[in-house]
ZAMI-715449 format. One record per residue (C-alpha): residue number from 1; x, y, z. Coordinates in steps of 0.1 Angstrom, whole numbers, plus 5000, padded with zeros to 4 digits. Example, Ala and Ser with C-alpha at 12.3 -4.5 7.8 and 13.67 -1.06 7.14 Angstrom:
! ZAMI-715449
n / xx / yy / zz
1 / 5123 / 4955 / 5078 .
2 / 5137 / 4989 / 5071 .
***
This chain:
! ZAMI-715449
n / xx / yy / zz
1 / 8058 / 4419 / 6361 .
2 / 8043 / 4429 / 6328 .
3 / 8048 / 4467 / 6326 .
4 / 8019 / 4469 / 6302 .
5 / 7995 / 4460 / 6329 .
6 / 7970 / 4487 / 6339 .
7 / 7976 / 4504 / 6373 .
8 / 7948 / 4484 / 6391 .
9 / 7959 / 4450 / 6379 .
10 / 7996 / 4459 / 6384 .
11 / 7989 / 4466 / 6421 .
12 / 7970 / 4433 / 6424 .
13 / 7999 / 4415 / 6409 .
14 / 8025 / 4432 / 6431 .
15 / 8005 / 4423 / 6462 .
16 / 8000 / 4386 / 6452 .
17 / 8037 / 4384 / 6442 .
18 / 8047 / 4397 / 6477 .
19 / 8064 / 4429 / 6463 .
20 / 8042 / 4449 / 6486 .
21 / 8034 / 4436 / 6521 .
22 / 7997 / 4434 / 6528 .
23 / 7970 / 4419 / 6551 .
24 / 7955 / 4386 / 6542 .
25 / 7923 / 4402 / 6532 .
26 / 7940 / 4426 / 6507 .
27 / 7958 / 4396 / 6493 .
28 / 7925 / 4378 / 6489 .
29 / 7909 / 4409 / 6472 .
30 / 7938 / 4411 / 6448 .
31 / 7937 / 4373 / 6440 .
32 / 7900 / 4378 / 6434 .
33 / 7907 / 4405 / 6408 .
34 / 7933 / 4384 / 6390 .
35 / 7911 / 4354 / 6390 .
36 / 7882 / 4374 / 6376 .
37 / 7904 / 4387 / 6349 .
38 / 7909 / 4352 / 6336 .
39 / 7873 / 4343 / 6334 .
40 / 7853 / 4373 / 6321 .
41 / 7818 / 4362 / 6313 .
42 / 7790 / 4380 / 6330 .
43 / 7813 / 4409 / 6340 .
44 / 7842 / 4423 / 6320 .
45 / 7872 / 4444 / 6327 .
46 / 7875 / 4477 / 6308 .
47 / 7902 / 4499 / 6323 .
48 / 7891 / 4529 / 6302 .
49 / 7863 / 4535 / 6326 .
50 / 7886 / 4532 / 6356 .
51 / 7911 / 4555 / 6340 .
52 / 7886 / 4583 / 6336 .
53 / 7877 / 4581 / 6374 .
54 / 7913 / 4579 / 6384 .
55 / 7923 / 4608 / 6362 .
56 / 7895 / 4629 / 6377 .
57 / 7905 / 4622 / 6413 .
58 / 7941 / 4631 / 6404 .
59 / 7930 / 4665 / 6392 .
60 / 7912 / 4673 / 6425 .
61 / 7930 / 4702 / 6441 .
62 / 7936 / 4702 / 6478 .
63 / 7913 / 4729 / 6492 .
64 / 7940 / 4742 / 6515 .
65 / 7970 / 4743 / 6491 .
66 / 7954 / 4741 / 6456 .
67 / 7979 / 4713 / 6448 .
68 / 7969 / 4681 / 6431 .
69 / 7983 / 4647 / 6441 .
70 / 7986 / 4614 / 6422 .
71 / 7967 / 4585 / 6437 .
72 / 7986 / 4559 / 6456 .
73 / 7987 / 4524 / 6440 .
74 / 7962 / 4511 / 6466 .
75 / 7938 / 4540 / 6458 .
76 / 7941 / 4532 / 6421 .
77 / 7932 / 4496 / 6429 .
78 / 7901 / 4506 / 6449 .
79 / 7889 / 4532 / 6424 .
80 / 7899 / 4511 / 6394 .
81 / 7881 / 4481 / 6407 .
82 / 7848 / 4500 / 6413 .
83 / 7849 / 4516 / 6379 .
84 / 7868 / 4492 / 6357 .
85 / 7846 / 4462 / 6362 .
86 / 7815 / 4464 / 6340 .
87 / 7785 / 4443 / 6331 .
88 / 7791 / 4423 / 6299 .
89 / 7756 / 4429 / 6286 .
90 / 7758 / 4467 / 6291 .
91 / 7792 / 4482 / 6298 .
92 / 7776 / 4515 / 6308 .
93 / 7766 / 4497 / 6341 .
94 / 7791 / 4491 / 6369 .
95 / 7796 / 4456 / 6383 .
96 / 7800 / 4466 / 6419 .
97 / 7770 / 4481 / 6437 .
98 / 7785 / 4480 / 6472 .
99 / 7821 / 4486 / 6483 .
100 / 7836 / 4482 / 6518 .
101 / 7869 / 4499 / 6523 .
102 / 7887 / 4499 / 6557 .
103 / 7921 / 4515 / 6564 .
104 / 7937 / 4532 / 6594 .
105 / 7935 / 4569 / 6598 .
106 / 7957 / 4592 / 6577 .
107 / 7955 / 4570 / 6547 .
108 / 7938 / 4592 / 6521 .
109 / 7902 / 4584 / 6531 .
110 / 7890 / 4619 / 6525 .
111 / 7901 / 4620 / 6489 .
112 / 7883 / 4587 / 6481 .
113 / 7851 / 4600 / 6497 .
114 / 7850 / 4634 / 6479 .
115 / 7864 / 4619 / 6447 .
116 / 7837 / 4593 / 6443 .
117 / 7809 / 4616 / 6452 .
118 / 7820 / 4644 / 6429 .
119 / 7828 / 4621 / 6400 .
120 / 7793 / 4607 / 6402 .
121 / 7778 / 4641 / 6407 .
122 / 7795 / 4656 / 6377 .
123 / 7798 / 4626 / 6353 .
124 / 7774 / 4599 / 6364 .
125 / 7752 / 4584 / 6337 .
126 / 7728 / 4559 / 6352 .
127 / 7705 / 4577 / 6355 .
128 / 7717 / 4605 / 6332 .
129 / 7694 / 4630 / 6350 .
130 / 7684 / 4638 / 6386 .
131 / 7709 / 4616 / 6403 .
132 / 7705 / 4616 / 6441 .
133 / 7738 / 4615 / 6460 .
134 / 7744 / 4615 / 6497 .
135 / 7773 / 4618 / 6522 .
136 / 7762 / 4594 / 6549 .
137 / 7773 / 4591 / 6585 .
138 / 7760 / 4579 / 6619 .
139 / 7749 / 4613 / 6630 .
140 / 7740 / 4647 / 6614 .
141 / 7772 / 4664 / 6626 .
142 / 7795 / 4638 / 6610 .
143 / 7774 / 4637 / 6578 .
144 / 7778 / 4675 / 6575 .
145 / 7816 / 4672 / 6580 .
146 / 7820 / 4650 / 6550 .
147 / 7794 / 4670 / 6530 .
148 / 7814 / 4702 / 6537 .
149 / 7846 / 4683 / 6526 .
150 / 7830 / 4676 / 6493 .
151 / 7817 / 4711 / 6490 .
152 / 7852 / 4725 / 6495 .
153 / 7866 / 4702 / 6469 .
154 / 7839 / 4713 / 6445 .
155 / 7847 / 4749 / 6452 .
156 / 7883 / 4743 / 6444 .
157 / 7873 / 4728 / 6411 .
158 / 7849 / 4757 / 6404 .
159 / 7877 / 4782 / 6409 .
160 / 7899 / 4763 / 6384 .
161 / 7875 / 4752 / 6357 .
162 / 7849 / 4778 / 6344 .
163 / 7827 / 4750 / 6329 .
164 / 7823 / 4734 / 6363 .
165 / 7816 / 4768 / 6379 .
166 / 7789 / 4774 / 6354 .
167 / 7773 / 4740 / 6358 .
168 / 7772 / 4737 / 6396 .
169 / 7760 / 4756 / 6426 .
170 / 7759 / 4752 / 6464 .
171 / 7727 / 4761 / 6482 .
172 / 7729 / 4757 / 6520 .
173 / 7732 / 4719 / 6525 .
174 / 7730 / 4709 / 6489 .
175 / 7753 / 4708 / 6459 .
176 / 7734 / 4712 / 6426 .
177 / 7743 / 4701 / 6391 .
178 / 7725 / 4727 / 6370 .
179 / 7729 / 4707 / 6338 .
180 / 7711 / 4676 / 6348 .
181 / 7694 / 4684 / 6381 .
182 / 7715 / 4660 / 6402 .
183 / 7724 / 4669 / 6438 .
184 / 7745 / 4660 / 6468 .
185 / 7731 / 4661 / 6504 .
186 / 7742 / 4650 / 6538 .
187 / 7725 / 4619 / 6552 .
188 / 7722 / 4604 / 6587 .
189 / 7696 / 4582 / 6604 .
190 / 7684 / 4614 / 6620 .
191 / 7675 / 4628 / 6586 .
192 / 7637 / 4629 / 6581 .
193 / 7614 / 4627 / 6552 .
194 / 7634 / 4603 / 6530 .
195 / 7606 / 4581 / 6518 .
196 / 7604 / 4580 / 6480 .
197 / 7641 / 4588 / 6475 .
198 / 7663 / 4568 / 6451 .
199 / 7698 / 4571 / 6465 .
200 / 7719 / 4566 / 6434 .
201 / 7752 / 4570 / 6452 .
202 / 7759 / 4571 / 6490 .
203 / 7793 / 4573 / 6507 .
204 / 7790 / 4562 / 6543 .
205 / 7818 / 4574 / 6566 .
206 / 7830 / 4558 / 6599 .
207 / 7803 / 4531 / 6599 .
208 / 7822 / 4513 / 6627 .
209 / 7805 / 4537 / 6652 .
210 / 7770 / 4528 / 6641 .
211 / 7748 / 4511 / 6668 .
212 / 7721 / 4498 / 6644 .
213 / 7718 / 4491 / 6607 .
214 / 7690 / 4516 / 6602 .
215 / 7711 / 4539 / 6579 .
216 / 7721 / 4510 / 6557 .
217 / 7686 / 4497 / 6555 .
218 / 7674 / 4532 / 6545 .
219 / 7700 / 4534 / 6517 .
220 / 7696 / 4499 / 6503 .
221 / 7658 / 4499 / 6504 .
222 / 7658 / 4531 / 6483 .
223 / 7680 / 4516 / 6455 .
224 / 7656 / 4488 / 6445 .
225 / 7646 / 4504 / 6412 .
226 / 7681 / 4516 / 6402 .
227 / 7703 / 4497 / 6376 .
228 / 7737 / 4509 / 6388 .
229 / 7736 / 4523 / 6424 .
230 / 7767 / 4525 / 6446 .
231 / 7769 / 4523 / 6483 .
232 / 7805 / 4530 / 6494 .
233 / 7813 / 4523 / 6531 .
234 / 7847 / 4536 / 6542 .
235 / 7856 / 4533 / 6578 .
236 / 7884 / 4526 / 6603 .
237 / 7879 / 4497 / 6628 .
238 / 7862 / 4505 / 6661 .
239 / 7853 / 4494 / 6696 .
240 / 7817 / 4483 / 6689 .
241 / 7823 / 4446 / 6681 .
242 / 7785 / 4439 / 6681 .
243 / 7777 / 4468 / 6658 .
244 / 7765 / 4463 / 6622 .
245 / 7798 / 4471 / 6606 .
246 / 7818 / 4445 / 6625 .
247 / 7791 / 4418 / 6629 .
248 / 7777 / 4421 / 6594 .
249 / 7797 / 4440 / 6568 .
250 / 7833 / 4434 / 6580 .
251 / 7830 / 4397 / 6583 .
252 / 7809 / 4394 / 6551 .
253 / 7834 / 4415 / 6531 .
254 / 7863 / 4393 / 6542 .
255 / 7844 / 4362 / 6532 .
256 / 7837 / 4376 / 6498 .
257 / 7874 / 4385 / 6492 .
258 / 7884 / 4350 / 6503 .
259 / 7858 / 4334 / 6480 .
260 / 7840 / 4317 / 6509 .
261 / 7809 / 4337 / 6499 .
262 / 7800 / 4346 / 6463 .
263 / 7786 / 4381 / 6457 .
264 / 7798 / 4395 / 6423 .
265 / 7784 / 4429 / 6431 .
266 / 7803 / 4435 / 6464 .
267 / 7838 / 4449 / 6465 .
268 / 7861 / 4445 / 6496 .
269 / 7894 / 4461 / 6506 .
270 / 7904 / 4457 / 6543 .
271 / 7938 / 4468 / 6554 .
272 / 7944 / 4457 / 6589 .
273 / 7971 / 4447 / 6614 .
274 / 7965 / 4410 / 6621 .
275 / 7979 / 4407 / 6656 .
276 / 7992 / 4430 / 6684 .
277 / 8026 / 4413 / 6680 .
278 / 8029 / 4426 / 6644 .
279 / 8027 / 4461 / 6657 .
280 / 8061 / 4458 / 6674 .
281 / 8078 / 4455 / 6640 .
282 / 8072 / 4487 / 6619 .
283 / 8079 / 4469 / 6587 .
284 / 8044 / 4454 / 6592 .
285 / 8026 / 4487 / 6595 .
286 / 8020 / 4489 / 6558 .
287 / 7994 / 4461 / 6563 .
288 / 7970 / 4486 / 6580 .
289 / 7986 / 4518 / 6565 .
290 / 7989 / 4511 / 6528 .
291 / 7998 / 4548 / 6522 .
292 / 8033 / 4538 / 6534 .
293 / 8039 / 4525 / 6498 .
294 / 8042 / 4562 / 6488 .
295 / 8079 / 4571 / 6493 .
296 / 8073 / 4608 / 6496 .
297 / 8049 / 4603 / 6526 .
298 / 8067 / 4573 / 6542 .
299 / 8089 / 4592 / 6567 .
300 / 8061 / 4615 / 6577 .
301 / 8036 / 4587 / 6583 .
302 / 8062 / 4565 / 6601 .
303 / 8071 / 4594 / 6624 .
304 / 8035 / 4600 / 6632 .
305 / 8028 / 4563 / 6640 .
306 / 8060 / 4560 / 6661 .
307 / 8050 / 4590 / 6682 .
308 / 8014 / 4577 / 6687 .
309 / 8026 / 4542 / 6697 .
310 / 8053 / 4555 / 6721 .
311 / 8027 / 4577 / 6738 .
312 / 8002 / 4549 / 6741 .
313 / 8028 / 4526 / 6757 .
314 / 8038 / 4553 / 6781 .
315 / 8002 / 4559 / 6792 .
316 / 7995 / 4522 / 6793 .
317 / 7965 / 4524 / 6770 .
318 / 7970 / 4508 / 6737 .
319 / 7935 / 4502 / 6726 .
320 / 7928 / 4536 / 6709 .
321 / 7960 / 4535 / 6689 .
322 / 7955 / 4498 / 6678 .
323 / 7920 / 4507 / 6666 .
324 / 7925 / 4540 / 6649 .
325 / 7962 / 4538 / 6637 .
326 / 7965 / 4501 / 6630 .
327 / 7929 / 4493 / 6621 .
328 / 7923 / 4465 / 6647 .
329 / 7890 / 4458 / 6663 .
330 / 7892 / 4460 / 6701 .
331 / 7869 / 4459 / 6731 .
332 / 7864 / 4493 / 6745 .
333 / 7877 / 4483 / 6780 .
334 / 7909 / 4467 / 6790 .
335 / 7888 / 4447 / 6815 .
336 / 7871 / 4428 / 6787 .
337 / 7869 / 4391 / 6795 .
338 / 7884 / 4377 / 6763 .
339 / 7899 / 4399 / 6736 .
340 / 7888 / 4397 / 6700 .
341 / 7921 / 4383 / 6687 .
342 / 7921 / 4354 / 6712 .
343 / 7886 / 4345 / 6703 .
344 / 7892 / 4347 / 6666 .
345 / 7922 / 4324 / 6669 .
346 / 7901 / 4298 / 6686 .
347 / 7877 / 4296 / 6656 .
348 / 7876 / 4263 / 6636 .
349 / 7853 / 4246 / 6611 .
350 / 7824 / 4230 / 6629 .
351 / 7836 / 4195 / 6639 .
352 / 7816 / 4162 / 6638 .
353 / 7805 / 4158 / 6674 .
354 / 7785 / 4125 / 6668 .
355 / 7785 / 4101 / 6698 .
356 / 7806 / 4125 / 6719 .
357 / 7803 / 4132 / 6756 .
358 / 7785 / 4165 / 6762 .
359 / 7776 / 4189 / 6790 .
360 / 7748 / 4213 / 6783 .
361 / 7748 / 4246 / 6801 .
362 / 7714 / 4263 / 6803 .
363 / 7708 / 4300 / 6812 .
364 / 7671 / 4309 / 6816 .
365 / 7658 / 4341 / 6801 .
366 / 7622 / 4349 / 6801 .
367 / 7615 / 4385 / 6789 .
368 / 7644 / 4407 / 6781 .
369 / 7673 / 4382 / 6781 .
370 / 7681 / 4353 / 6759 .
371 / 7673 / 4317 / 6769 .
372 / 7705 / 4301 / 6760 .
373 / 7715 / 4264 / 6756 .
374 / 7753 / 4260 / 6753 .
375 / 7767 / 4225 / 6748 .
376 / 7803 / 4218 / 6756 .
377 / 7815 / 4187 / 6737 .
378 / 7845 / 4167 / 6747 .
379 / 7866 / 4161 / 6715 .
380 / 7898 / 4141 / 6714 .
381 / 7920 / 4168 / 6729 .
382 / 7899 / 4200 / 6731 .
383 / 7865 / 4212 / 6742 .
384 / 7841 / 4223 / 6714 .
385 / 7816 / 4251 / 6725 .
386 / 7785 / 4261 / 6706 .
387 / 7752 / 4277 / 6715 .
388 / 7715 / 4281 / 6706 .
389 / 7692 / 4308 / 6720 .
390 / 7655 / 4314 / 6723 .
391 / 7644 / 4350 / 6719 .
392 / 7614 / 4364 / 6739 .
393 / 7592 / 4391 / 6723 .
394 / 7571 / 4403 / 6752 .
395 / 7576 / 4440 / 6744 .
396 / 7578 / 4435 / 6706 .
397 / 7605 / 4420 / 6684 .
398 / 7613 / 4452 / 6666 .
399 / 7620 / 4471 / 6698 .
400 / 7641 / 4443 / 6711 .
401 / 7662 / 4441 / 6680 .
402 / 7667 / 4479 / 6681 .
403 / 7676 / 4479 / 6718 .
404 / 7700 / 4449 / 6716 .
405 / 7714 / 4460 / 6682 .
406 / 7709 / 4425 / 6668 .
407 / 7688 / 4412 / 6639 .
408 / 7674 / 4381 / 6656 .
409 / 7652 / 4377 / 6625 .
410 / 7683 / 4371 / 6603 .
411 / 7700 / 4349 / 6630 .
412 / 7669 / 4328 / 6632 .
413 / 7670 / 4324 / 6594 .
414 / 7706 / 4312 / 6598 .
415 / 7697 / 4287 / 6625 .
416 / 7714 / 4303 / 6655 .
417 / 7682 / 4311 / 6675 .
418 / 7644 / 4308 / 6676 .
419 / 7620 / 4336 / 6682 .
420 / 7591 / 4326 / 6704 .
421 / 7558 / 4321 / 6687 .
422 / 7537 / 4324 / 6719 .
423 / 7513 / 4353 / 6719 .
424 / 7525 / 4363 / 6754 .
425 / 7560 / 4367 / 6740 .
426 / 7577 / 4346 / 6767 .
427 / 7597 / 4314 / 6761 .
428 / 7579 / 4281 / 6758 .
429 / 7596 / 4255 / 6782 .
430 / 7581 / 4227 / 6762 .
431 / 7598 / 4240 / 6730 .
432 / 7631 / 4244 / 6748 .
433 / 7630 / 4208 / 6759 .
434 / 7622 / 4197 / 6724 .
435 / 7652 / 4216 / 6711 .
436 / 7675 / 4200 / 6737 .
437 / 7662 / 4166 / 6727 .
438 / 7667 / 4175 / 6690 .
439 / 7703 / 4185 / 6696 .
440 / 7710 / 4153 / 6716 .
441 / 7693 / 4129 / 6693 .
442 / 7707 / 4144 / 6660 .
443 / 7742 / 4141 / 6673 .
444 / 7737 / 4109 / 6694 .
445 / 7754 / 4127 / 6723 .
446 / 7761 / 4110 / 6756 .
447 / 7746 / 4135 / 6780 .
448 / 7770 / 4138 / 6810 .
449 / 7752 / 4168 / 6826 .
450 / 7724 / 4193 / 6823 .
451 / 7742 / 4222 / 6841 .
452 / 7718 / 4250 / 6851 .
453 / 7715 / 4282 / 6869 .
454 / 7686 / 4275 / 6894 .
455 / 7670 / 4309 / 6888 .
456 / 7636 / 4304 / 6871 .
457 / 7646 / 4268 / 6861 .
458 / 7619 / 4250 / 6882 .
459 / 7594 / 4242 / 6854 .
460 / 7620 / 4230 / 6829 .
461 / 7637 / 4210 / 6857 .
462 / 7606 / 4191 / 6864 .
463 / 7600 / 4184 / 6828 .
464 / 7635 / 4170 / 6823 .
465 / 7633 / 4149 / 6854 .
466 / 7601 / 4133 / 6841 .
467 / 7611 / 4127 / 6805 .
468 / 7648 / 4121 / 6809 .
469 / 7657 / 4106 / 6843 .
470 / 7689 / 4093 / 6826 .
471 / 7702 / 4129 / 6822 .
472 / 7722 / 4141 / 6852 .
473 / 7709 / 4174 / 6865 .
474 / 7735 / 4195 / 6881 .
475 / 7728 / 4228 / 6897 .
476 / 7756 / 4255 / 6894 .
477 / 7754 / 4281 / 6921 .
478 / 7759 / 4316 / 6906 .
479 / 7783 / 4328 / 6933 .
480 / 7818 / 4341 / 6926 .
481 / 7832 / 4314 / 6949 .
482 / 7818 / 4287 / 6927 .
483 / 7824 / 4304 / 6893 .
484 / 7859 / 4319 / 6900 .
485 / 7881 / 4290 / 6890 .
486 / 7861 / 4278 / 6859 .
487 / 7858 / 4314 / 6847 .
488 / 7896 / 4318 / 6849 .
489 / 7902 / 4284 / 6834 .
490 / 7878 / 4290 / 6805 .
491 / 7897 / 4321 / 6795 .
492 / 7931 / 4304 / 6798 .
493 / 7918 / 4274 / 6778 .
494 / 7906 / 4296 / 6750 .
495 / 7940 / 4312 / 6748 .
496 / 7958 / 4278 / 6749 .
497 / 7937 / 4262 / 6722 .
498 / 7919 / 4238 / 6746 .
499 / 7885 / 4254 / 6739 .
500 / 7874 / 4260 / 6703 .
501 / 7843 / 4273 / 6686 .
502 / 7829 / 4278 / 6650 .
503 / 7820 / 4315 / 6651 .
504 / 7784 / 4313 / 6664 .
505 / 7774 / 4350 / 6662 .
506 / 7753 / 4351 / 6694 .
507 / 7781 / 4334 / 6714 .
508 / 7806 / 4358 / 6699 .
509 / 7784 / 4387 / 6708 .
510 / 7783 / 4374 / 6744 .
511 / 7821 / 4372 / 6744 .
512 / 7824 / 4407 / 6732 .
513 / 7800 / 4420 / 6758 .
514 / 7816 / 4402 / 6788 .
515 / 7837 / 4421 / 6813 .
516 / 7855 / 4408 / 6844 .
517 / 7840 / 4415 / 6878 .
518 / 7863 / 4409 / 6907 .
519 / 7853 / 4408 / 6945 .
520 / 7869 / 4392 / 6976 .
521 / 7859 / 4357 / 6964 .
522 / 7875 / 4360 / 6930 .
523 / 7864 / 4366 / 6894 .
524 / 7832 / 4362 / 6874 .
525 / 7818 / 4378 / 6843 .
526 / 7793 / 4406 / 6839 .
527 / 7780 / 4431 / 6813 .
528 / 7783 / 4469 / 6813 .
529 / 7747 / 4476 / 6804 .
530 / 7714 / 4457 / 6803 .
531 / 7711 / 4456 / 6765 .
532 / 7744 / 4438 / 6762 .
533 / 7736 / 4401 / 6761 .
534 / 7760 / 4375 / 6777 .
535 / 7735 / 4347 / 6782 .
536 / 7751 / 4322 / 6757 .
537 / 7785 / 4326 / 6775 .
538 / 7768 / 4323 / 6810 .
539 / 7753 / 4290 / 6799 .
540 / 7787 / 4278 / 6785 .
541 / 7804 / 4287 / 6818 .
542 / 7777 / 4268 / 6837 .
543 / 7786 / 4237 / 6817 .
544 / 7824 / 4244 / 6820 .
545 / 7821 / 4247 / 6858 .
546 / 7811 / 4211 / 6858 .
547 / 7833 / 4195 / 6832 .
548 / 7865 / 4216 / 6831 .
549 / 7885 / 4192 / 6853 .
550 / 7875 / 4162 / 6832 .
551 / 7905 / 4143 / 6818 .
552 / 7904 / 4136 / 6781 .
553 / 7906 / 4099 / 6788 .
554 / 7870 / 4100 / 6797 .
555 / 7873 / 4089 / 6833 .
556 / 7840 / 4098 / 6850 .
557 / 7821 / 4131 / 6852 .
558 / 7807 / 4155 / 6878 .
559 / 7773 / 4146 / 6891 .
560 / 7752 / 4163 / 6917 .
561 / 7761 / 4134 / 6941 .
562 / 7798 / 4142 / 6937 .
563 / 7792 / 4179 / 6943 .
564 / 7770 / 4173 / 6974 .
565 / 7796 / 4150 / 6988 .
566 / 7821 / 4179 / 6988 .
567 / 7841 / 4172 / 6956 .
568 / 7871 / 4194 / 6949 .
569 / 7852 / 4214 / 6922 .
570 / 7833 / 4234 / 6948 .
***
């Protein structure tokens, strides 16, 4: 390695060369940095800007001890990337306007939060006056915690540097820069009266716990007129798999690092354990705990992690430790139907399903639920599952999006659903049938079954019978006795690679929301609260209940005649 490399680039090189073990997403982020270094056109690398920010953070005294600490290499990479990349046409402007950083607990998160806020508070230039900075979190209490952390760091600086003491002041929940009228305030979605603000810099802590994207919308909508704003999201993974951090930012950040999506103004650094199996070997722990690169802290951190893991194993509850200490997303309950890792491993690029045999599962939703159509397509040696949903708006789209925690508007734009256009807000059966026809005709599918839950299906049933007598209509009774075996088999087949999907977000949301419900007749799926939608999965299981015993040689399919004659399926 070239010793002349700056600390940010040196870290990137050591990761890519395998000198430091890291998660795939970090390797991607480092590769992105090195690739961008080779082709500097619209954005250029100038380490002198990064060096100033790094040096400032290394002089921040610990409020408890007064000691200063050098940044770890990974921290220099994060800070250096944010400040070292500049616009070619005006180097005073940063390249990155948004940064997502995710690491396990006890990895120096606090220093990054206070460091960035205070650096921008004291030395920010765009604008040079009246910069509005916020410590953001999901609720007022958490926002105040990170604000107070910044306040303590500032107080430590004030006690050491007379010029900072003279230039700054704390007044209740506000840090003031007396030289240029800039300030720092706490921010949450509970904060009122924020219209008209221009949030120059906002650090958002523990966004994984957020139920809606209200806070992020508030921040980003306020930055429209600013040349060089910065939104810095720093969070450990969590349990809310359908929340905005996991569903939107996390996946988007990983795609950017990998190069699947191009956004030159978005920085990503995600340190995560990539499987539960990895956790058994402590040499892998650095993937989610990059602080382990620091020799002086290594034994302390390792001891802490060993104790946490041993206690979790003894108590039989690993989820909390996997989430907080190894930065892995997990369902909140051990009774979750399919775990996140299993579902992620079953993801593939969308295959060509032209002229394939298909079973379409339909789950009717009129008012509060989704109306889901989930085709299961027989490929050569696996089942491909996808879904499309219709969204009712009887009580208003905005309130439904807020209640469900889902932006159906965005998902409609991406082609995963359709919001009803009827004034009544209910689903139009005619439009549903048109969509089914569209799916079948576009792919030239051989329809082997329309598999339906009979509840509220009467109108659509009649329409299909009249227009498509060639499509087998198969009623699937929603009893545990009927659904037990296909529900178990579906889960096993996902684990064994026999069922694959292409990451449909509404289908993934349903998987995340599904819990196992067991009675005397066996197992079926359910949800833990009404706002958690599982309809796309329900529809898929209706189809799978009919086709799961089909051999891949294409010999026959289940019809209602077979079922009524007492076939082995039911």
